[in-house]
C-alpha angles and dihedrals in degrees: 000000000000132000118225105201121217130180119197121171089342094307113130109220127189116204110196111220118193141146091216142034115310096176111044096144139018088257092058087056091049090050089051091051091048095051091044092048093049092050090054099250115154092195139030126204120204128180116227092237089066095055124080113251086236090070087066092053097089093194093076094054097226095123091048092051093050098043093046089057093050089049091048092054092040095237107142116224129207122190114198123204147079112293098174093100092060106101098199114116089198093052092051089048090050087050093051094047094047092050088049092050090047103209091098116033129194108204134181095215139024090241091058090048093051093048092059094066 
């Protein structure tokens, strides 16, 4: 795993770059948050391909646990990817509500995620 640092309008953004899964468990998400927070990043960008599919199954609570911690520490999170193939209505509602609230953003492209700093 590598971190590509971006700075936009004074906001320090960590883009996580990896060939494999970065988030396999809620603890992985919390560790990433801690590392990012310690390094002074205001926002973290993850790619969908680096997150276990279990994260997107809202019934297990993994997404809620990870996103709540990011919110508590005031580190914004953007998840980049195409979510149109996911059939869960509750997930699409969750994505829409997250995007509306603005602390966690689901974006189709990296450029879109970077613009929401």
